[in-house]
Every structure is written in C-alpha cells, then in structure tokens.
N, C-alpha and C positions, 0 to 999 in steps of 0.2 A: 503495499498499499503505499503512494508515497504521498506527501502532505503540502495543501497547498491554502492558500489563502485569497478572501478577496480585498482588493484593495478598497481603505476609506480614506480620502482625502476632503473629510469636510471640514479639517482643521488648516490645509491648506496639502495640493499638492507635492508640492517639493519637499516636504516635510517630509511626507508620508513616506516618497521615494526612497530620501534619506531610512526612512525604519525599514523597505525593503532590502534595501544592503545589508543592513545589521543581519536581516530574519536571513539571506541567503547563505548569511557567514554559519548562521544556526541550526543549518539544513534545510532551508524552505528552497520545497521541488520548483513550483508552480504559482505566482499571480496572476490572478484575473483579473479585468479591466474592466466593469463595465460603463454603461451608454445612457441609457433609458432618455432623458430628458436634460441633461447635463449638457457637462465638456464632450467633446469628439471621443471617442476610446482612440483610436489609431494616433492621436496626437501624442496623448497620456502614454502611449502602452511604445513609440516610438524614442519618448524620452527616457523611460525605464531601460528601454534596450541598450542605450546608451551609458547607461551608471551600471550595469547587472552583468554577468561574465558566466554564470551558470544557470540561475533560474530562469524556468520556463516562464512565458508569459502567453497568455492568454487573453481572448475577445469574451464577456460572459455578461450580457451579450452586444454583436452588430446586431439589425433588428433590418427582416429582409426590407419591409417595405420603405426601407429608407433608400437601397441604394439598388442598381442592377446588379445583376449576377456578377457578369464580366468587374464593373469596380470593386466587387467584391472580392472576387479574384484576385484584380491586381493589388488590393490593399495588401491581404493575407500575402503575398507574393513578396509586396517590400520591407513586412516588417521582420519576413520570415528572412531576408537578406539582410537585413540590418541586425537584426540579433543571433546572426550567425543561424541558424536550422533550429529554432528555440521558441517558435511561435506555432500555438495551435488557434485553429479557428470558433469561435464557439458563435455561435448564429441562434436566430429565434423568432417567430412572429409576431410576440411581443402583444400588443392586444386593442382593441377598437379603440381605447381612450388616449395611448400616446400615437398609433399611427396615423389615425381620421383628427385626431385634437390638435396635435400640434404636427405635423407632416403635413394636413390635409392629403393624404392617400388613402385611394379606401380599403379598408380591411377585408382581402377579398383572398376566396381560396388560400388558407397558411399552408395545412397541409402539401396540396400540389405544388405551390411554388416554392416551399421548401425544397423535395426532394430535386425540383427541377436545376433548383441554386446551386444543391450541391452537384449535380452532372456536370453542368457549368463549369464551375469551378474547377473541377480534376481533368477536364479537359483543356481548360486554360494553361489551367501547371505542367499538363506535359510536353503539350507547343508542339505536338506532332504532327500539327497541320492545321490551315487556315478554319478559322472555328467557326462550322455550320450546327444550326441546333435548332430545329420548329421543333416545339413541343406543346402544351396545351394554352400554357399559360410565357412564355418568353421565344422570341423567333430572333434569330440574328445568322443571317443579314433581314432586316426588315424587306418586305417583299411592297410591291404597289397595294396587291391587293390585300396584305394584312395591313393599310394603311400609311406604310412608309413611301418617298417620293421615287423609287425604284435605283436608286442610285447605291444604294448602302454594298459595300465588302464583305466578302468578309477576309478578315484578317486576323496575324497570332499577336498574340503581347508581346510586342519589341523586347522587353528585356530578356533572359533569361533565368528562370525561377531557380531559385537557390535549391528545391526540392520537389520535386514531381508530383510528390503524395506528402501534402499536410494533413495534420488530423484534421476531422471536421467533426464537431460538437455540436448538438444541437439540446438547445431546450425544450421541454416537452412534457405534458402530464396527463392529455389525453388517452384513450387507447389504441383511436386510431394513429397520433401523434410520434406514441410511444413504442407502436409495433414499428412505423418506419422507420424511426432511429436506432429501432435495432436492426433492422436489418440492411440500411445505407450508412448511417454513422462510424465514427471512430467512437466517440463517446456520448454521451448523457450525461446529461445538465437538467434533476428535479430540484422543487423546492420546496421549501418547508416536509425535508423528507424525516421519517421515522421509520426506521432499520427494522423493530419488530415488526412492522406491518406492510412494509414496502410489499413482501413476496404478492400478500392477499389483495392488496392496492393492484397491482404492475405486472404482476408472474405472469401472464395468462396472455398477455399484449407481448410481453419480451420474449416469452416461448416464441407465439408466433412468430415474431419479424427477425430471430432469432435463426427458427429454421429455413426461413429465408435470404439467408446471406453467404454474403461470397467468404470464401476460406480464407482468402489472403489479406481481408481485412482485419484478422486476425479477434480474438476475444472482444465484446464492446469494454469501453471502461467507464467508469462513475464515479461521479463527484458529490459529492455533500456532506453534509456536519452541518455546524450553525459554532453561535457565541462559543469562546472558550474564557473559563477562567478558574481558574487552578488556587486552595487556599483552602485554609479551615473555617469554621462559622459561620453564624447565620448571614453573614452579608454578604459571600461567595455567593451561595445559595441565591438569594434575593439577586445576582443578577440576573437571572435568566428568565425575570421577570420582565426585564428592556423586550428578551421575546414578543410579546404582547404588542405592543404599538404594531410592530411589524407583522404579526400574522391580524392584524385588526384593521389593517391595510389594505393587504392583499383579498382576504376572505371579506371584508364587508364592502371594500372602497373601490378593487381592482377590474368592475363592472358595473353593468347593470342587474336586474331581477331576469334570472332564468338564465344569466351569458356573464356568468365568473366561471373562471375554470379552476380559480384557489380554492372558490367555498365548493363546489362540486368537490374537489380530495378532502375537504371538512368534512363533507358527508360519509366519502366513503371510509374516513378511517374513523367512521363511527360519530362521527358529533354533527351531526342532524340538528336535532335541539338546538343547539351552539350557533352553530353556521346559521342559522335561518335567525338568532336573534342578535348576533354579532352585526349581519349586514341590514338589519332592518334600524338596528340603533347607529350605525356608522353612515347611511345613506337619507338620515332625519338629521345630520350635525353633528351627534351626540357619539364624540373620537372615543373619551375619555371612558362611557357605559360600557361600549364597544369594545377597550384593552381591556376592561373589568370583567368582561363577559366568555376572554379567552379563559378556556380550563384550563388551571396548572400542569396539569398532566401535559398538555398537548407543547404546554412550554418546554417540560422538562425532556421529553423525547425527543427533541429537537435541537438541543442544544448541548453545551457539553463543560457543566460547572460545576465546582463542588470540592474532597478532598481529593488528592493523586489519584487514590483507588477507586475512588469513583469514577473519576473523569478516564482513567486507565479502562475500566469497564465500559464505558460508554463507547472509546475507541473500539475496542471489541466486539462490542454490539453492528458499530457500522460497521465493521470487517466482514462479521460470520454474514452481514446481507449483501456481500458482494462488491463494495465500497473499494474501487480502487484508486480514489485520489479523496483523501479527508482532505473537506474543507473546513479551517478553524477563522473564525475571527476574535482574535485575542483579546483580553481588557485586561492589561496588567494591573496589578495592586500593589502597593507599599511598594517598594523598589522593584517591582518585578520592570521588565522590560520584553518587548512585543517577539525578542530574539531568546528569551528566556524561557518564553513561552512555548516557542517552537521548542528548543530542544527538546525540555522535558519532554512533552507527546511525540518526540522524536523516538526518542528511548522506549515510549510505551511502543512502540510498530513492530 
C-alpha cells in the first residue's frame, strides 16, 4: 500500500508546497491536487513538480466538462514531462452545480464522455498516427456533417510524451460509472469510503467491470482514506468531528433532491433516514444543523483519528478492503508536523 495526501492550500499554496517537500522526505508516495472551482490544477501541479524529486503528483480531479479530451491529454503529457514521469491523471465528471453553474457547459452523458476521454488520451500519448476518433460524443477531425467547417485536419501531438501510458484514475460512485472505471481505468477514486462496507456497496460493480478488463492494465488501484490525527485524549478523537462539515456539504448540498450521488451513497451505507434529514436541513440553509445530523459512526469510519494503536487498526482495515493508496489528511497536534504523521503511518503500513 502506498501513502498519499490531498494538497490542502487554504493557508497559502507556497507554504503547502513546502510541506509536501518535507512529507516527501518522510516517505510520502503521492500528492493529489484538486481543482473544483478554485485555482486551476495544472499550474499548481507544475509548481510542485519543480520543487519535488520523488513524490508522484496526481490530479484529483480534472473535470471532463472543462476541457476537451485532447487538451486533457496534452496537459497530462506536459505535467508528466515536467515531473520526469511522476504524473497520474485523475479525472471525473464532477456535478451539474459546478459544470453548469460555474463553467456554463451542459452536464450530459458523464459516463460515455469519461470513457471516450480515456480512449482519446491514450491514443494521443501513443503518438502512433494522426488522431482520428469518431465516437458518440467526440469527433476529431470534426466534419461538416458534424457541424464543423470541413477544414479540420487529423493531427499528432507535436511534442513527444515522456510516457505513452500515463496512469488514469477516475472518480466515480454510481454502479455504472464504477463498473466502467474497473474496466478501463488504472485507478479508482471513491469518496467517503468506508472500508468495512465498500464491498457491499461496490463489490458487484467492481467485479462486473473487472470481468471485461484488459489484463495489460494490471490490477485496479484504489485511493481512499481520511483525516489523520495521532495522539491520546478526547481532543484527538474529537478531530474526527471535523468530517461532519464535509459529509454534510456533499450529502446535503452537492446536488438537488433526487439527484445527489453522495446522498445516494449515504443511503447505501445504511444511513437512509439521516441522509434525508441532512439534505433537508442543508438545502433549507440550516448548515450547522445538517452537520449535527451526521452520524458519529459515519465520521469515525471515514477517518483515522485516535491513539497510534487505533490508527494502525484503521490502516489495516483500509488495506484489507483492497485500498492500494491510503490517502490521509494530516492534522498535526502539539509539536508534531505533517511529516511526523506521514512517517508514523508509513511505519504502520
């Protein structure tokens, strides 16, 4: 199992990047950079590539609705070259609130567009011939019949990608999307992952996808984890309560009634009643009340907070569930540093 972290840069990106350098020395294997609707991810990842030497750098995630598939491929190839082959491309469909609300692009056919984006990226990186792709959602070159001028030309990427096979990770939750991920992606990025219940929720979808998986892709990698705090006392245990705001935001606010993938996940975990209450409260503007309605068990099972022996048990649970990349969000206490926590978890693995 590898050890990863999601870059948290609310306190300043340059300071966060310096922390990554220290965590790299302590054994961090990969750092993931989000984009959402903040700073663009590639700028931040390029900066990290220049500062670091061994840690892998991944996008988690670049949203398919914000870029053409070929631009996604070009961006990944550029970051892979800058990092000397340390880049992983994490992509996802995001949600209508972000794609339509912030980017003004229709949120349509996320499953099919993700699959075609993966196919196109791999063709671009191979650079075997000028790109010609005619799918259901993307067409290169675009013909007159498809709304183009008829002047489009099949092209190859000018630069030579460092690697013809860059790992592609997909953020997915629903059964069809998870099945597709298990079939064609290198890695899977679920959210709010409970290792003890993951098989019940996603087991069938993963098995269906893996049944059609090309053996050349190797086993599917999985990234999951949560807040990390190691120490004694009730204050350490209370840190897992910080998970409430994230769960409430996603289960309650990331979507509308009847169309919230994260709410659906909470229901599948067995929190049907709580998921309804959280969403009703959040959508009515009662965010604090929504956070209070999040079950304490939900917070505990999606975090790693407590004495060292307890955290070691949680690490083992994620490993037993098949997680290949334990993703932690360090919250150092006292004179601890992020690097100290990374070092301690590394020993547990």
